[in-house]
PyMOL Python script that loads the backbone (N, CA, C, O; Angstrom):
from pymol import cmd

cmd.read_pdbstr("""\
ATOM      1  N   MET A   1     152.247  72.839 161.559  1.00  0.00           N
ATOM      2  CA  MET A   1     153.044  73.958 161.125  1.00  0.00           C
ATOM      3  C   MET A   1     152.263  74.837 160.143  1.00  0.00           C
ATOM      4  O   MET A   1     152.396  76.061 160.166  1.00  0.00           O
ATOM      5  N   ALA A   2     151.458  74.224 159.292  1.00  0.00           N
ATOM      6  CA  ALA A   2     150.686  74.987 158.309  1.00  0.00           C
ATOM      7  C   ALA A   2     149.706  75.945 158.997  1.00  0.00           C
ATOM      8  O   ALA A   2     149.515  77.074 158.546  1.00  0.00           O
ATOM      9  N   ALA A   3     149.090  75.488 160.090  1.00  0.00           N
ATOM     10  CA  ALA A   3     148.153  76.344 160.815  1.00  0.00           C
ATOM     11  C   ALA A   3     148.869  77.545 161.417  1.00  0.00           C
ATOM     12  O   ALA A   3     148.346  78.660 161.395  1.00  0.00           O
ATOM     13  N   GLU A   4     150.065  77.320 161.954  1.00  0.00           N
ATOM     14  CA  GLU A   4     150.847  78.414 162.542  1.00  0.00           C
ATOM     15  C   GLU A   4     151.257  79.434 161.485  1.00  0.00           C
ATOM     16  O   GLU A   4     151.181  80.639 161.720  1.00  0.00           O
ATOM     17  N   VAL A   5     151.687  78.958 160.334  1.00  0.00           N
ATOM     18  CA  VAL A   5     152.065  79.854 159.238  1.00  0.00           C
ATOM     19  C   VAL A   5     150.840  80.628 158.757  1.00  0.00           C
ATOM     20  O   VAL A   5     150.937  81.821 158.469  1.00  0.00           O
ATOM     21  N   GLY A   6     149.700  79.967 158.670  1.00  0.00           N
ATOM     22  CA  GLY A   6     148.459  80.631 158.263  1.00  0.00           C
ATOM     23  C   GLY A   6     148.056  81.733 159.219  1.00  0.00           C
ATOM     24  O   GLY A   6     147.622  82.802 158.789  1.00  0.00           O
ATOM     25  N   ARG A   7     148.197  81.483 160.523  1.00  0.00           N
ATOM     26  CA  ARG A   7     147.870  82.518 161.519  1.00  0.00           C
ATOM     27  C   ARG A   7     148.830  83.696 161.416  1.00  0.00           C
ATOM     28  O   ARG A   7     148.410  84.850 161.502  1.00  0.00           O
ATOM     29  N   ALA A   8     150.114  83.412 161.234  1.00  0.00           N
ATOM     30  CA  ALA A   8     151.108  84.485 161.103  1.00  0.00           C
ATOM     31  C   ALA A   8     150.815  85.336 159.873  1.00  0.00           C
ATOM     32  O   ALA A   8     150.932  86.561 159.919  1.00  0.00           O
ATOM     33  N   LEU A   9     150.437  84.691 158.778  1.00  0.00           N
ATOM     34  CA  LEU A   9     150.106  85.431 157.559  1.00  0.00           C
ATOM     35  C   LEU A   9     148.866  86.291 157.771  1.00  0.00           C
ATOM     36  O   LEU A   9     148.836  87.446 157.344  1.00  0.00           O
ATOM     37  N   ALA A  10     147.853  85.749 158.418  1.00  0.00           N
ATOM     38  CA  ALA A  10     146.637  86.522 158.706  1.00  0.00           C
ATOM     39  C   ALA A  10     146.955  87.729 159.585  1.00  0.00           C
ATOM     40  O   ALA A  10     146.410  88.812 159.373  1.00  0.00           O
ATOM     41  N   ASP A  11     147.826  87.550 160.559  1.00  0.00           N
ATOM     42  CA  ASP A  11     148.228  88.661 161.431  1.00  0.00           C
ATOM     43  C   ASP A  11     148.962  89.743 160.650  1.00  0.00           C
ATOM     44  O   ASP A  11     148.756  90.932 160.895  1.00  0.00           O
ATOM     45  N   LEU A  12     149.821  89.338 159.706  1.00  0.00           N
ATOM     46  CA  LEU A  12     150.551  90.312 158.891  1.00  0.00           C
ATOM     47  C   LEU A  12     149.624  91.103 157.976  1.00  0.00           C
ATOM     48  O   LEU A  12     149.858  92.283 157.717  1.00  0.00           O
ATOM     49  N   LEU A  13     148.582  90.457 157.492  1.00  0.00           N
ATOM     50  CA  LEU A  13     147.671  91.111 156.561  1.00  0.00           C
ATOM     51  C   LEU A  13     146.589  91.946 157.243  1.00  0.00           C
ATOM     52  O   LEU A  13     145.962  92.781 156.591  1.00  0.00           O
ATOM     53  N   MET A  14     146.361  91.742 158.524  1.00  0.00           N
ATOM     54  CA  MET A  14     145.271  92.412 159.228  1.00  0.00           C
ATOM     55  C   MET A  14     145.306  93.936 159.103  1.00  0.00           C
ATOM     56  O   MET A  14     144.266  94.524 158.809  1.00  0.00           O
ATOM     57  N   PRO A  15     146.449  94.613 159.309  1.00  0.00           N
ATOM     58  CA  PRO A  15     146.441  96.079 159.171  1.00  0.00           C
ATOM     59  C   PRO A  15     146.061  96.537 157.759  1.00  0.00           C
ATOM     60  O   PRO A  15     145.413  97.571 157.594  1.00  0.00           O
ATOM     61  N   TRP A  16     146.460  95.776 156.755  1.00  0.00           N
ATOM     62  CA  TRP A  16     146.141  96.141 155.371  1.00  0.00           C
ATOM     63  C   TRP A  16     144.667  95.911 155.075  1.00  0.00           C
ATOM     64  O   TRP A  16     144.051  96.682 154.340  1.00  0.00           O
ATOM     65  N   ARG A  17     144.105  94.861 155.641  1.00  0.00           N
ATOM     66  CA  ARG A  17     142.667  94.625 155.464  1.00  0.00           C
ATOM     67  C   ARG A  17     141.854  95.741 156.105  1.00  0.00           C
ATOM     68  O   ARG A  17     140.831  96.159 155.562  1.00  0.00           O
ATOM     69  N   GLN A  18     142.307  96.224 157.259  1.00  0.00           N
ATOM     70  CA  GLN A  18     141.605  97.304 157.935  1.00  0.00           C
ATOM     71  C   GLN A  18     141.749  98.616 157.172  1.00  0.00           C
ATOM     72  O   GLN A  18     140.806  99.405 157.105  1.00  0.00           O
ATOM     73  N   LYS A  19     142.918  98.848 156.603  1.00  0.00           N
ATOM     74  CA  LYS A  19     143.172 100.093 155.870  1.00  0.00           C
ATOM     75  C   LYS A  19     142.427 100.120 154.533  1.00  0.00           C
ATOM     76  O   LYS A  19     141.979 101.180 154.098  1.00  0.00           O
ATOM     77  N   PHE A  20     142.292  98.966 153.882  1.00  0.00           N
ATOM     78  CA  PHE A  20     141.643  98.870 152.575  1.00  0.00           C
ATOM     79  C   PHE A  20     140.565  97.788 152.611  1.00  0.00           C
ATOM     80  O   PHE A  20     140.738  96.726 152.013  1.00  0.00           O
ATOM     81  N   PRO A  21     139.453  98.047 153.307  1.00  0.00           N
ATOM     82  CA  PRO A  21     138.440  97.000 153.489  1.00  0.00           C
ATOM     83  C   PRO A  21     137.733  96.583 152.200  1.00  0.00           C
ATOM     84  O   PRO A  21     137.156  95.497 152.156  1.00  0.00           O
ATOM     85  N   SER A  22     137.758  97.390 151.172  1.00  0.00           N
ATOM     86  CA  SER A  22     137.064  97.027 149.937  1.00  0.00           C
ATOM     87  C   SER A  22     137.896  96.122 149.024  1.00  0.00           C
ATOM     88  O   SER A  22     137.391  95.637 148.012  1.00  0.00           O
ATOM     89  N   VAL A  23     139.158  95.891 149.372  1.00  0.00           N
ATOM     90  CA  VAL A  23     140.027  95.037 148.563  1.00  0.00           C
ATOM     91  C   VAL A  23     139.903  93.592 149.042  1.00  0.00           C
ATOM     92  O   VAL A  23     140.097  93.295 150.221  1.00  0.00           O
ATOM     93  N   ASP A  24     139.574  92.702 148.107  1.00  0.00           N
ATOM     94  CA  ASP A  24     139.488  91.280 148.440  1.00  0.00           C
ATOM     95  C   ASP A  24     140.894  90.700 148.531  1.00  0.00           C
ATOM     96  O   ASP A  24     141.698  90.858 147.612  1.00  0.00           O
ATOM     97  N   VAL A  25     141.182  90.037 149.632  1.00  0.00           N
ATOM     98  CA  VAL A  25     142.490  89.419 149.843  1.00  0.00           C
ATOM     99  C   VAL A  25     142.283  87.933 150.095  1.00  0.00           C
ATOM    100  O   VAL A  25     141.473  87.539 150.934  1.00  0.00           O
ATOM    101  N   VAL A  26     143.022  87.120 149.362  1.00  0.00           N
ATOM    102  CA  VAL A  26     142.996  85.677 149.573  1.00  0.00           C
ATOM    103  C   VAL A  26     144.383  85.292 150.064  1.00  0.00           C
ATOM    104  O   VAL A  26     145.374  85.489 149.360  1.00  0.00           O
ATOM    105  N   GLU A  27     144.453  84.751 151.256  1.00  0.00           N
ATOM    106  CA  GLU A  27     145.750  84.372 151.814  1.00  0.00           C
ATOM    107  C   GLU A  27     145.969  82.880 151.650  1.00  0.00           C
ATOM    108  O   GLU A  27     145.098  82.060 151.940  1.00  0.00           O
ATOM    109  N   ARG A  28     147.161  82.560 151.175  1.00  0.00           N
ATOM    110  CA  ARG A  28     147.530  81.161 150.985  1.00  0.00           C
ATOM    111  C   ARG A  28     148.978  80.984 151.404  1.00  0.00           C
ATOM    112  O   ARG A  28     149.852  81.734 150.969  1.00  0.00           O
ATOM    113  N   ALA A  29     149.230  80.009 152.234  1.00  0.00           N
ATOM    114  CA  ALA A  29     150.602  79.663 152.612  1.00  0.00           C
ATOM    115  C   ALA A  29     150.933  78.360 151.885  1.00  0.00           C
ATOM    116  O   ALA A  29     150.424  77.297 152.241  1.00  0.00           O
ATOM    117  N   LEU A  30     151.780  78.449 150.875  1.00  0.00           N
ATOM    118  CA  LEU A  30     152.092  77.305 150.027  1.00  0.00           C
ATOM    119  C   LEU A  30     153.540  76.881 150.193  1.00  0.00           C
ATOM    120  O   LEU A  30     154.383  77.662 150.632  1.00  0.00           O
ATOM    121  N   VAL A  31     153.815  75.642 149.840  1.00  0.00           N
ATOM    122  CA  VAL A  31     155.167  75.110 149.893  1.00  0.00           C
ATOM    123  C   VAL A  31     155.616  74.823 148.463  1.00  0.00           C
ATOM    124  O   VAL A  31     154.883  74.211 147.686  1.00  0.00           O
ATOM    125  N   GLY A  32     156.818  75.267 148.126  1.00  0.00           N
ATOM    126  CA  GLY A  32     157.354  75.015 146.792  1.00  0.00           C
ATOM    127  C   GLY A  32     158.111  76.221 146.277  1.00  0.00           C
ATOM    128  O   GLY A  32     158.305  77.202 146.996  1.00  0.00           O
ATOM    129  N   ALA A  33     158.535  76.141 145.035  1.00  0.00           N
ATOM    130  CA  ALA A  33     159.265  77.238 144.414  1.00  0.00           C
ATOM    131  C   ALA A  33     158.343  78.452 144.285  1.00  0.00           C
ATOM    132  O   ALA A  33     157.246  78.323 143.741  1.00  0.00           O
ATOM    133  N   PRO A  34     158.755  79.621 144.768  1.00  0.00           N
ATOM    134  CA  PRO A  34     157.876  80.790 144.776  1.00  0.00           C
ATOM    135  C   PRO A  34     157.357  81.187 143.396  1.00  0.00           C
ATOM    136  O   PRO A  34     156.176  81.503 143.257  1.00  0.00           O
ATOM    137  N   GLY A  35     158.207  81.176 142.383  1.00  0.00           N
ATOM    138  CA  GLY A  35     157.764  81.546 141.041  1.00  0.00           C
ATOM    139  C   GLY A  35     156.677  80.617 140.525  1.00  0.00           C
ATOM    140  O   GLY A  35     155.691  81.068 139.942  1.00  0.00           O
ATOM    141  N   GLU A  36     156.858  79.322 140.739  1.00  0.00           N
ATOM    142  CA  GLU A  36     155.861  78.343 140.306  1.00  0.00           C
ATOM    143  C   GLU A  36     154.559  78.498 141.084  1.00  0.00           C
ATOM    144  O   GLU A  36     153.476  78.440 140.503  1.00  0.00           O
ATOM    145  N   GLN A  37     154.660  78.693 142.388  1.00  0.00           N
ATOM    146  CA  GLN A  37     153.464  78.815 143.216  1.00  0.00           C
ATOM    147  C   GLN A  37     152.675  80.079 142.869  1.00  0.00           C
ATOM    148  O   GLN A  37     151.448  80.041 142.776  1.00  0.00           O
ATOM    149  N   LEU A  38     153.380  81.195 142.679  1.00  0.00           N
ATOM    150  CA  LEU A  38     152.684  82.435 142.307  1.00  0.00           C
ATOM    151  C   LEU A  38     152.015  82.299 140.947  1.00  0.00           C
ATOM    152  O   LEU A  38     150.883  82.745 140.763  1.00  0.00           O
ATOM    153  N   THR A  39     152.701  81.692 140.005  1.00  0.00           N
ATOM    154  CA  THR A  39     152.120  81.489 138.680  1.00  0.00           C
ATOM    155  C   THR A  39     150.887  80.606 138.770  1.00  0.00           C
ATOM    156  O   THR A  39     149.881  80.882 138.116  1.00  0.00           O
ATOM    157  N   TYR A  40     150.948  79.560 139.560  1.00  0.00           N
ATOM    158  CA  TYR A  40     149.802  78.671 139.754  1.00  0.00           C
ATOM    159  C   TYR A  40     148.608  79.432 140.339  1.00  0.00           C
ATOM    160  O   TYR A  40     147.466  79.190 139.951  1.00  0.00           O
ATOM    161  N   CYS A  41     148.871  80.341 141.259  1.00  0.00           N
ATOM    162  CA  CYS A  41     147.806  81.083 141.937  1.00  0.00           C
ATOM    163  C   CYS A  41     147.187  82.171 141.065  1.00  0.00           C
ATOM    164  O   CYS A  41     146.168  82.749 141.445  1.00  0.00           O
ATOM    165  N   THR A  42     147.772  82.463 139.914  1.00  0.00           N
ATOM    166  CA  THR A  42     147.271  83.560 139.083  1.00  0.00           C
ATOM    167  C   THR A  42     146.244  83.117 138.054  1.00  0.00           C
ATOM    168  O   THR A  42     145.788  83.942 137.262  1.00  0.00           O
ATOM    169  N   THR A  43     145.867  81.856 138.035  1.00  0.00           N
ATOM    170  CA  THR A  43     144.979  81.371 136.983  1.00  0.00           C
ATOM    171  C   THR A  43     143.631  82.079 136.972  1.00  0.00           C
ATOM    172  O   THR A  43     143.053  82.266 135.901  1.00  0.00           O
ATOM    173  N   ASP A  44     143.116  82.477 138.122  1.00  0.00           N
ATOM    174  CA  ASP A  44     141.818  83.157 138.192  1.00  0.00           C
ATOM    175  C   ASP A  44     141.951  84.643 138.507  1.00  0.00           C
ATOM    176  O   ASP A  44     140.949  85.311 138.760  1.00  0.00           O
ATOM    177  N   ALA A  45     143.162  85.162 138.496  1.00  0.00           N
ATOM    178  CA  ALA A  45     143.384  86.561 138.884  1.00  0.00           C
ATOM    179  C   ALA A  45     143.026  87.518 137.747  1.00  0.00           C
ATOM    180  O   ALA A  45     143.179  87.191 136.570  1.00  0.00           O
ATOM    181  N   ASP A  46     142.551  88.695 138.118  1.00  0.00           N
ATOM    182  CA  ASP A  46     142.324  89.763 137.147  1.00  0.00           C
ATOM    183  C   ASP A  46     143.607  90.553 136.922  1.00  0.00           C
ATOM    184  O   ASP A  46     143.832  91.094 135.839  1.00  0.00           O
ATOM    185  N   LEU A  47     144.441  90.615 137.948  1.00  0.00           N
ATOM    186  CA  LEU A  47     145.714  91.330 137.883  1.00  0.00           C
ATOM    187  C   LEU A  47     146.633  90.759 138.943  1.00  0.00           C
ATOM    188  O   LEU A  47     146.207  90.477 140.063  1.00  0.00           O
ATOM    189  N   VAL A  48     147.889  90.590 138.587  1.00  0.00           N
ATOM    190  CA  VAL A  48     148.909  90.120 139.531  1.00  0.00           C
ATOM    191  C   VAL A  48     149.876  91.276 139.751  1.00  0.00           C
ATOM    192  O   VAL A  48     150.394  91.845 138.790  1.00  0.00           O
ATOM    193  N   VAL A  49     150.117  91.622 140.995  1.00  0.00           N
ATOM    194  CA  VAL A  49     151.047  92.698 141.325  1.00  0.00           C
ATOM    195  C   VAL A  49     152.239  92.094 142.044  1.00  0.00           C
ATOM    196  O   VAL A  49     152.088  91.444 143.078  1.00  0.00           O
ATOM    197  N   VAL A  50     153.429  92.314 141.489  1.00  0.00           N
ATOM    198  CA  VAL A  50     154.661  91.855 142.114  1.00  0.00           C
ATOM    199  C   VAL A  50     155.579  93.050 142.289  1.00  0.00           C
ATOM    200  O   VAL A  50     155.504  94.018 141.533  1.00  0.00           O
ATOM    201  N   GLY A  51     156.436  92.979 143.278  1.00  0.00           N
ATOM    202  CA  GLY A  51     157.351  94.076 143.548  1.00  0.00           C
ATOM    203  C   GLY A  51     158.747  93.792 143.038  1.00  0.00           C
ATOM    204  O   GLY A  51     159.112  92.650 142.756  1.00  0.00           O
ATOM    205  N   ARG A  52     159.510  94.850 142.928  1.00  0.00           N
ATOM    206  CA  ARG A  52     160.930  94.724 142.625  1.00  0.00           C
ATOM    207  C   ARG A  52     161.648  95.850 143.322  1.00  0.00           C
ATOM    208  O   ARG A  52     161.103  96.940 143.494  1.00  0.00           O
ATOM    209  N   ARG A  53     162.885  95.580 143.726  1.00  0.00           N
ATOM    210  CA  ARG A  53     163.690  96.602 144.376  1.00  0.00           C
ATOM    211  C   ARG A  53     164.216  97.572 143.337  1.00  0.00           C
ATOM    212  O   ARG A  53     164.445  97.198 142.186  1.00  0.00           O
ATOM    213  N   ILE A  54     164.407  98.808 143.742  1.00  0.00           N
ATOM    214  CA  ILE A  54     165.024  99.798 142.869  1.00  0.00           C
ATOM    215  C   ILE A  54     166.530  99.590 142.943  1.00  0.00           C
ATOM    216  O   ILE A  54     167.119  99.656 144.022  1.00  0.00           O
ATOM    217  N   ARG A  55     167.143  99.341 141.805  1.00  0.00           N
ATOM    218  CA  ARG A  55     168.588  99.127 141.752  1.00  0.00           C
ATOM    219  C   ARG A  55     169.267 100.386 141.273  1.00  0.00           C
ATOM    220  O   ARG A  55     168.793 101.041 140.345  1.00  0.00           O
ATOM    221  N   LYS A  56     170.366 100.725 141.894  1.00  0.00           N
ATOM    222  CA  LYS A  56     171.121 101.922 141.523  1.00  0.00           C
ATOM    223  C   LYS A  56     172.038 101.659 140.334  1.00  0.00           C
ATOM    224  O   LYS A  56     172.348 102.583 139.581  1.00  0.00           O
ATOM    225  N   SER A  57     172.473 100.428 140.153  1.00  0.00           N
ATOM    226  CA  SER A  57     173.410 100.077 139.090  1.00  0.00           C
ATOM    227  C   SER A  57     172.691 100.007 137.741  1.00  0.00           C
ATOM    228  O   SER A  57     171.612  99.423 137.647  1.00  0.00           O
ATOM    229  N   PRO A  58     173.279 100.597 136.700  1.00  0.00           N
ATOM    230  CA  PRO A  58     172.660 100.493 135.379  1.00  0.00           C
ATOM    231  C   PRO A  58     172.892  99.127 134.727  1.00  0.00           C
ATOM    232  O   PRO A  58     172.267  98.812 133.714  1.00  0.00           O
ATOM    233  N   LEU A  59     173.772  98.326 135.294  1.00  0.00           N
ATOM    234  CA  LEU A  59     174.098  97.024 134.728  1.00  0.00           C
ATOM    235  C   LEU A  59     173.348  95.913 135.442  1.00  0.00           C
ATOM    236  O   LEU A  59     172.979  96.048 136.609  1.00  0.00           O
ATOM    237  N   GLY A  60     173.129  94.831 134.743  1.00  0.00           N
ATOM    238  CA  GLY A  60     172.510  93.661 135.347  1.00  0.00           C
ATOM    239  C   GLY A  60     170.997  93.683 135.252  1.00  0.00           C
ATOM    240  O   GLY A  60     170.389  94.658 134.811  1.00  0.00           O
ATOM    241  N   ALA A  61     170.412  92.580 135.678  1.00  0.00           N
ATOM    242  CA  ALA A  61     168.958  92.450 135.643  1.00  0.00           C
ATOM    243  C   ALA A  61     168.317  93.368 136.674  1.00  0.00           C
ATOM    244  O   ALA A  61     168.857  93.572 137.761  1.00  0.00           O
ATOM    245  N   HIS A  62     167.183  93.909 136.328  1.00  0.00           N
ATOM    246  CA  HIS A  62     166.484  94.796 137.252  1.00  0.00           C
ATOM    247  C   HIS A  62     165.255  94.145 137.865  1.00  0.00           C
ATOM    248  O   HIS A  62     164.542  94.775 138.646  1.00  0.00           O
ATOM    249  N   ILE A  63     165.006  92.906 137.522  1.00  0.00           N
ATOM    250  CA  ILE A  63     163.967  92.131 138.194  1.00  0.00           C
ATOM    251  C   ILE A  63     164.606  90.835 138.661  1.00  0.00           C
ATOM    252  O   ILE A  63     165.607  90.380 138.107  1.00  0.00           O
ATOM    253  N   GLY A  64     164.019  90.263 139.672  1.00  0.00           N
ATOM    254  CA  GLY A  64     164.536  89.017 140.203  1.00  0.00           C
ATOM    255  C   GLY A  64     163.896  87.810 139.531  1.00  0.00           C
ATOM    256  O   GLY A  64     163.027  87.955 138.673  1.00  0.00           O
ATOM    257  N   PRO A  65     164.328  86.626 139.924  1.00  0.00           N
ATOM    258  CA  PRO A  65     163.835  85.401 139.279  1.00  0.00           C
ATOM    259  C   PRO A  65     162.348  85.131 139.511  1.00  0.00           C
ATOM    260  O   PRO A  65     161.690  84.549 138.649  1.00  0.00           O
ATOM    261  N   ILE A  66     161.816  85.537 140.644  1.00  0.00           N
ATOM    262  CA  ILE A  66     160.396  85.298 140.905  1.00  0.00           C
ATOM    263  C   ILE A  66     159.542  86.197 140.029  1.00  0.00           C
ATOM    264  O   ILE A  66     158.591  85.736 139.398  1.00  0.00           O
ATOM    265  N   THR A  67     159.882  87.487 139.987  1.00  0.00           N
ATOM    266  CA  THR A  67     159.153  88.420 139.129  1.00  0.00           C
ATOM    267  C   THR A  67     159.265  87.985 137.673  1.00  0.00           C
ATOM    268  O   THR A  67     158.284  88.030 136.931  1.00  0.00           O
ATOM    269  N   HIS A  68     160.445  87.570 137.269  1.00  0.00           N
ATOM    270  CA  HIS A  68     160.660  87.100 135.898  1.00  0.00           C
ATOM    271  C   HIS A  68     159.747  85.917 135.576  1.00  0.00           C
ATOM    272  O   HIS A  68     159.122  85.888 134.516  1.00  0.00           O
ATOM    273  N   ALA A  69     159.669  84.954 136.475  1.00  0.00           N
ATOM    274  CA  ALA A  69     158.829  83.773 136.253  1.00  0.00           C
ATOM    275  C   ALA A  69     157.361  84.161 136.134  1.00  0.00           C
ATOM    276  O   ALA A  69     156.651  83.655 135.264  1.00  0.00           O
ATOM    277  N   VAL A  70     156.903  85.057 137.007  1.00  0.00           N
ATOM    278  CA  VAL A  70     155.494  85.455 136.982  1.00  0.00           C
ATOM    279  C   VAL A  70     155.176  86.209 135.689  1.00  0.00           C
ATOM    280  O   VAL A  70     154.142  85.962 135.068  1.00  0.00           O
ATOM    281  N   ILE A  71     156.052  87.119 135.282  1.00  0.00           N
ATOM    282  CA  ILE A  71     155.819  87.872 134.040  1.00  0.00           C
ATOM    283  C   ILE A  71     155.674  86.921 132.850  1.00  0.00           C
ATOM    284  O   ILE A  71     154.790  87.104 132.013  1.00  0.00           O
ATOM    285  N   HIS A  72     156.525  85.927 132.776  1.00  0.00           N
ATOM    286  CA  HIS A  72     156.552  85.055 131.604  1.00  0.00           C
ATOM    287  C   HIS A  72     155.559  83.904 131.633  1.00  0.00           C
ATOM    288  O   HIS A  72     155.262  83.327 130.587  1.00  0.00           O
ATOM    289  N   HIS A  73     155.041  83.559 132.801  1.00  0.00           N
ATOM    290  CA  HIS A  73     154.188  82.373 132.878  1.00  0.00           C
ATOM    291  C   HIS A  73     152.781  82.630 133.397  1.00  0.00           C
ATOM    292  O   HIS A  73     151.949  81.724 133.362  1.00  0.00           O
ATOM    293  N   SER A  74     152.490  83.819 133.873  1.00  0.00           N
ATOM    294  CA  SER A  74     151.160  84.107 134.393  1.00  0.00           C
ATOM    295  C   SER A  74     150.170  84.296 133.253  1.00  0.00           C
ATOM    296  O   SER A  74     150.466  85.000 132.288  1.00  0.00           O
ATOM    297  N   PRO A  75     149.003  83.679 133.351  1.00  0.00           N
ATOM    298  CA  PRO A  75     147.976  83.920 132.335  1.00  0.00           C
ATOM    299  C   PRO A  75     147.280  85.271 132.516  1.00  0.00           C
ATOM    300  O   PRO A  75     146.600  85.749 131.608  1.00  0.00           O
ATOM    301  N   ALA A  76     147.449  85.880 133.681  1.00  0.00           N
ATOM    302  CA  ALA A  76     146.823  87.175 133.970  1.00  0.00           C
ATOM    303  C   ALA A  76     147.823  88.309 133.707  1.00  0.00           C
ATOM    304  O   ALA A  76     149.032  88.078 133.681  1.00  0.00           O
ATOM    305  N   PRO A  77     147.323  89.518 133.515  1.00  0.00           N
ATOM    306  CA  PRO A  77     148.227  90.660 133.376  1.00  0.00           C
ATOM    307  C   PRO A  77     149.048  90.840 134.651  1.00  0.00           C
ATOM    308  O   PRO A  77     148.567  90.560 135.749  1.00  0.00           O
ATOM    309  N   VAL A  78     150.281  91.305 134.503  1.00  0.00           N
ATOM    310  CA  VAL A  78     151.198  91.468 135.637  1.00  0.00           C
ATOM    311  C   VAL A  78     151.646  92.922 135.717  1.00  0.00           C
ATOM    312  O   VAL A  78     152.083  93.499 134.721  1.00  0.00           O
ATOM    313  N   ALA A  79     151.538  93.507 136.899  1.00  0.00           N
ATOM    314  CA  ALA A  79     152.077  94.844 137.170  1.00  0.00           C
ATOM    315  C   ALA A  79     153.285  94.680 138.072  1.00  0.00           C
ATOM    316  O   ALA A  79     153.208  94.045 139.124  1.00  0.00           O
ATOM    317  N   VAL A  80     154.412  95.263 137.648  1.00  0.00           N
ATOM    318  CA  VAL A  80     155.628  95.216 138.451  1.00  0.00           C
ATOM    319  C   VAL A  80     155.806  96.590 139.082  1.00  0.00           C
ATOM    320  O   VAL A  80     155.926  97.593 138.379  1.00  0.00           O
ATOM    321  N   VAL A  81     155.822  96.629 140.406  1.00  0.00           N
ATOM    322  CA  VAL A  81     155.902  97.882 141.143  1.00  0.00           C
ATOM    323  C   VAL A  81     157.250  97.966 141.835  1.00  0.00           C
ATOM    324  O   VAL A  81     157.605  97.093 142.627  1.00  0.00           O
ATOM    325  N   ALA A  82     158.000  99.017 141.538  1.00  0.00           N
ATOM    326  CA  ALA A  82     159.306  99.214 142.147  1.00  0.00           C
ATOM    327  C   ALA A  82     159.150  99.784 143.562  1.00  0.00           C
ATOM    328  O   ALA A  82     158.262 100.598 143.818  1.00  0.00           O
ATOM    329  N   HIS A  83     160.018  99.349 144.467  1.00  0.00           N
ATOM    330  CA  HIS A  83     160.015  99.861 145.839  1.00  0.00           C
ATOM    331  C   HIS A  83     161.417  99.828 146.382  1.00  0.00           C
ATOM    332  O   HIS A  83     162.273  99.105 145.873  1.00  0.00           O
ATOM    333  N   ASP A  84     161.658 100.615 147.425  1.00  0.00           N
ATOM    334  CA  ASP A  84     162.975 100.634 148.071  1.00  0.00           C
ATOM    335  C   ASP A  84     163.121  99.496 149.029  1.00  0.00           C
ATOM    336  O   ASP A  84     164.166  99.353 149.664  1.00  0.00           O
TER     337      ASP A  84
END
""", "prot")
cmd.dss("prot")
cmd.show_as("cartoon", "prot")
cmd.util.cbc("prot")
cmd.orient("prot")
């Protein structure tokens, strides 16, 4: 199953690798809590980029639990990019 997931991930990333060939991409298919896994993977990163949805409501949290975990536990700088 891990090999199949790895191939699917490589296929998803292929158009982005072609569009931005100078950007180094390391693909990893991991099992576990996403916040913990992302934080673990940031130990050697120069920058971690995570996304967040744009919320229309002025109330409530504007980042999700994964972004929150990465912001608070990553040893590398974190950029949070809003998207629709």
